[in-house]
C-alpha positions in Angstrom: -96.8 -16.2 -19.7 -94.8 -18.1 -22.3 -91.9 -18.8 -20.0 -94.3 -20.1 -17.3 -95.7 -22.7 -19.7 -92.2 -23.7 -20.9 -90.9 -24.1 -17.3 -94.0 -26.1 -16.3 -93.8 -28.5 -19.3 -90.1 -28.5 -20.4 -90.3 -32.0 -22.0 -92.8 -30.8 -24.5 -92.2 -27.1 -25.1 -88.5 -26.4 -24.4 -87.4 -27.6 -27.8 -90.3 -25.8 -29.5 -90.1 -22.6 -27.6 -90.0 -20.4 -30.8 -93.0 -22.1 -32.3 -94.9 -22.0 -29.0 -94.1 -18.3 -28.5 -95.5 -17.5 -32.0 -98.6 -19.5 -31.1 -99.1 -17.5 -27.9 -98.6 -14.2 -29.8 -101.3 -15.3 -32.2 -103.7 -16.3 -29.4 -103.2 -13.0 -27.5 -103.6 -11.0 -30.8 -107.0 -12.7 -31.3 -108.0 -12.0 -27.7 -107.2 -8.3 -28.3 -109.2 -7.9 -31.5 -112.5 -7.2 -29.7 -110.9 -4.2 -27.9 -110.5 -2.3 -31.2 -114.2 -2.6 -32.2 -116.7 0.1 -31.5 -117.7 -1.5 -28.2 -114.1 -2.3 -27.2 -114.0 0.6 -24.7 -116.9 -0.9 -22.8 -115.2 -4.3 -22.6 -111.9 -2.8 -21.6 -113.6 -0.8 -18.8 -115.3 -3.9 -17.6 -112.1 -5.9 -17.4 -110.1 -3.0 -15.8 -112.9 -2.3 -13.2 -112.9 -5.8 -11.7 -109.5 -7.2 -12.5 -107.1 -4.4 -11.6 -108.5 -3.7 -8.1 -109.3 -7.2 -7.0 -107.3 -10.1 -8.5 -104.1 -8.1 -9.2 -103.9 -6.8 -5.7 -104.7 -10.2 -4.2 -102.1 -12.0 -6.4 -99.5 -9.4 -5.4 -100.2 -9.9 -1.7 -100.0 -13.7 -2.1 -96.7 -13.4 -3.9 -95.2 -11.2 -1.2 -96.3 -13.5 1.6 -95.1 -16.7 -0.2 -91.6 -15.3 -1.0 -90.9 -13.6 2.3 -92.7 -15.8 4.8 -92.8 -19.3 3.3 -89.7 -19.5 1.0 -87.9 -17.1 3.3 -86.8 -13.5 2.8 -83.2 -14.3 3.8 -83.0 -17.2 1.4 -84.5 -14.9 -1.3 -81.8 -12.3 -0.6 -79.1 -14.9 -0.9 -80.5 -16.0 -4.3 -80.3 -12.4 -5.5 -76.8 -12.2 -4.2 -75.8 -15.3 -6.2 -77.3 -13.7 -9.4 -76.1 -10.1 -9.2 -73.0 -10.5 -7.0 -74.1 -8.3 -4.1 -76.6 -8.7 -1.3 -79.6 -6.3 -1.3 -79.9 -3.8 1.4 -81.6 -4.7 4.7 -84.1 -1.9 3.7 -85.6 -4.2 1.1 -85.8 -7.1 3.5 -88.2 -5.1 5.8 -90.0 -3.6 2.8 -90.8 -7.0 1.2 -91.6 -8.7 4.5 -93.7 -6.1 6.3 -94.4 -2.8 4.5 -95.3 -4.0 1.0 -97.8 -6.7 2.1 -99.4 -4.2 4.6 -99.7 -1.5 1.9 -101.1 -3.9 -0.7 -103.6 -5.3 1.8 -104.7 -1.8 2.7 -105.2 -0.9 -1.0 -107.1 -4.2 -1.7 -109.4 -3.8 1.3 -110.0 -0.1 0.5 -110.8 -1.0 -3.1 -113.3 -3.6 -2.1 -115.0 -1.3 0.3 -115.3 1.5 -2.3 -116.2 -0.8 -5.2 -119.4 0.1 -6.9 -121.3 -1.1 -9.9 -119.3 -0.6 -13.0 -120.3 2.3 -15.3 -118.9 4.3 -18.2 -120.1 7.9 -18.3 -123.9 7.5 -18.3 -124.0 4.0 -19.6 -125.3 1.4 -17.1 -123.9 -2.1 -17.6 -126.5 -4.9 -17.6 -126.5 -7.6 -15.0 -125.0 -10.3 -17.2 -121.9 -8.1 -17.8 -121.4 -7.7 -14.0 -121.2 -11.5 -13.8 -118.8 -11.5 -16.7 -116.6 -8.9 -15.0 -116.4 -11.0 -11.8 -115.5 -13.9 -14.0 -112.6 -11.9 -15.3 -111.5 -11.1 -11.8 -111.8 -14.7 -10.5 -110.3 -16.6 -13.4 -106.7 -15.8 -12.3 -107.4 -16.3 -8.6 -109.5 -19.5 -8.5 -106.6 -21.8 -9.7 -104.7 -21.0 -6.5 -107.0 -22.7 -4.0 -107.9 -25.4 -6.5 -104.3 -26.4 -7.1 -103.5 -26.2 -3.4 -106.5 -28.5 -2.6 -105.5 -31.0 -5.2 -101.9 -31.1 -4.0 -103.0 -31.6 -0.4 -105.4 -34.4 -1.4 -102.7 -36.2 -3.4 -100.4 -36.4 -0.3 -101.4 -39.7 1.2 -99.5 -39.7 4.5 -99.3 -37.3 7.4 -101.8 -35.0 9.1 -103.3 -32.0 7.4 -100.6 -29.7 8.9 -97.8 -32.0 8.0 -99.0 -32.2 4.4 -99.0 -28.4 4.1 -95.5 -28.2 5.7 -94.2 -30.8 3.2 -95.8 -29.0 0.2 -94.4 -25.6 1.0 -90.8 -26.9 1.1 -88.6 -26.2 -1.9 -88.3 -29.3 -4.1 -85.2 -31.4 -4.0 -84.3 -30.4 -7.6 -84.9 -26.7 -6.9 -82.0 -24.4 -7.8 -79.7 -23.3 -10.6 -79.3 -25.6 -13.6 -75.6 -24.9 -14.3 -73.0 -26.9 -12.4 -70.9 -24.0 -11.3 -73.9 -22.0 -10.2 -75.2 -25.1 -8.4 -72.0 -25.4 -6.4 -72.3 -21.8 -5.3 -76.0 -22.3 -4.4 -75.3 -25.3 -2.3 -72.4 -23.5 -0.5 -74.9 -20.7 0.4 -77.4 -22.9 2.2 -77.6 -22.4 5.9 -78.5 -25.0 8.5 -82.3 -24.6 8.1 -82.0 -24.8 4.3 -80.1 -28.1 4.6 -82.7 -29.3 7.1 -85.5 -28.6 4.6 -83.5 -30.2 1.8 -82.9 -33.4 3.7 -86.5 -33.5 4.8 -87.9 -33.3 1.3 -85.5 -36.0 0.1 -86.8 -38.2 3.0 -90.4 -37.5 1.9 -91.2 -35.7 5.2 -91.8 -32.2 6.4 -88.9 -30.5 8.1 -90.6 -30.5 11.6 -91.2 -34.3 11.5 -87.7 -34.9 10.1 -86.1 -32.7 12.9 -88.1 -34.5 15.5 -87.0 -37.9 14.2 -83.4 -36.7 14.2 -83.7 -35.6 17.7 -85.2 -39.0 18.7 -82.3 -40.8 17.0 -84.1 -42.4 14.2 -81.9 -44.9 12.3 -80.5 -43.7 9.0 -81.2 -40.1 9.5 -77.6 -38.8 9.7 -76.4 -37.5 6.4 -73.6 -35.0 6.0 -74.0 -31.8 4.0 -71.0 -32.8 1.7 -72.5 -36.1 0.6 -75.9 -34.6 0.1 -74.5 -31.9 -2.0 -73.3 -34.5 -4.5 -76.5 -36.4 -4.5 -79.1 -33.7 -5.2 -79.4 -32.2 -8.6 -80.7 -28.7 -8.0 -81.8 -27.9 -11.5 -85.2 -26.2 -11.7 -86.8 -28.9 -13.8 -86.5 -32.6 -14.3 -84.4 -34.1 -17.1 -86.1 -34.3 -20.5 -85.6 -38.0 -20.9 -88.5 -38.9 -18.5 -90.1 -38.4 -15.2 -89.0 -41.8 -14.1 -85.4 -40.7 -13.9 -83.9 -39.6 -10.6 -80.5 -38.8 -9.1 -78.0 -41.4 -8.0 -77.5 -41.3 -4.2 -73.9 -41.5 -3.1 -73.2 -44.4 -0.7 -70.5 -44.0 2.0 -67.1 -44.7 0.5 -68.2 -44.3 -3.1 -67.0 -41.4 -5.2 -69.9 -39.1 -6.0 -70.9 -38.5 -9.6 -70.2 -35.1 -11.3 -72.8 -32.4 -10.7 -75.7 -32.6 -13.1 -75.4 -36.3 -13.8 -78.8 -38.0 -14.1 -79.0 -41.8 -13.8 -81.9 -44.2 -13.9 -83.1 -46.0 -10.8 -81.7 -49.3 -12.2 -78.2 -47.8 -12.5 -78.3 -46.4 -9.0 -78.5 -49.3 -6.5 -77.4 -46.9 -3.7 -80.9 -45.3 -3.9 -81.9 -48.1 -1.5 -80.4 -45.9 1.1 -83.2 -43.4 0.6 -85.8 -46.2 0.5 -84.4 -47.5 3.8 -84.7 -44.0 5.2 -88.3 -43.7 4.2 -89.0 -47.1 5.7 -87.3 -46.0 8.9 -89.4 -42.9 8.9 -92.6 -44.9 8.5 -91.6 -47.3 11.3 -90.8 -44.5 13.6 -94.1 -42.7 12.7 -96.1 -45.8 13.4 -94.5 -46.3 16.7 -95.3 -42.7 17.6 -98.9 -43.4 16.7 -99.0 -46.1 19.3 -97.5 -43.8 22.0 -98.3 -40.1 22.5 -98.1 -38.5 19.1 -99.8 -38.9 15.8 -98.0 -38.4 12.5 
C-alpha cells in the first residue's frame, strides 16, 4: 500500500518515503486495535465473511483480465524476461490468460450463490452490521468504476469506444526508469507495441492512428529509432513539475541522451508533435464529413 501511494504521488512522497511508511504503520496499527478487544472476533468475522469471498476474488479476476487481455500477456512475459533474464514457460501464458480467470470467476460465482447471512456460532448479527459488512466489501471495488468513469469523462475528443481504447494504452512514459534498462525495453518492443506507443504520443487510440497511417495522413511517419530517443519510458514524471515533457528529436538533429527531461520552451522541435495532432484533428474532421465519425 505504501509503494502504491509513493508511485502515485512521487513529487510529494518519494523524498519522504521513510516518514510516510512510519505514518502508514501507525495508521494500520490504530485500525487493528479494535480486533484485540473482546468483540474483535465478531468484527474480524464480519470483515472476512464479506471481503474475502467478494471483493478479493473480483479484484483478482480484474487483475488477470487487465494484464493478459488489455496490457497483453506476451508483452507481460517480455517484461518478466527483462527483469529475470529468462522468458517464462508457455504454460504460464495459458494459465494466466485462460485457466486462472476461469477458476477465479467460478469461485467468485459459487461464493455469491452460497453466500448466506453472516453468523458466528449462535450469534446473529444485527441488520446494521450486514450493511457495514457490505461496506467493507465494496470500499475496495467501488473506486474502479468511479475512476474509470472520471477518466472517460475527462477525455474530450473521440467516440466512447475511442476514449476507452486510448485510455487502456500504456502511457508514453511507461517503462523502466534506468537508461540501460530503458534501452533493453525499447529493443524488446514489437510492431504492435510501437504502434500503441506512437498512437499515445499522437493523442490517439491505436486503431484511429493505424487507420490514419493507412490513409496517408501527413506527418504520421516516424521511425522506431527516432521515437526511441524521444520517449522517456520512466514509470513516473520528473519531480520538477508536471509541465515538463520530453524533447522531440527533429530529423537531422542529434537526439538527447536517454532520461534527459527538458521544458517545452527549450524543445522547439515539440512543434512536430503539435503539427501531428493538428493533422490528426484535420483528418478526423474530414472523416466526419464523409463516411466515418471519429
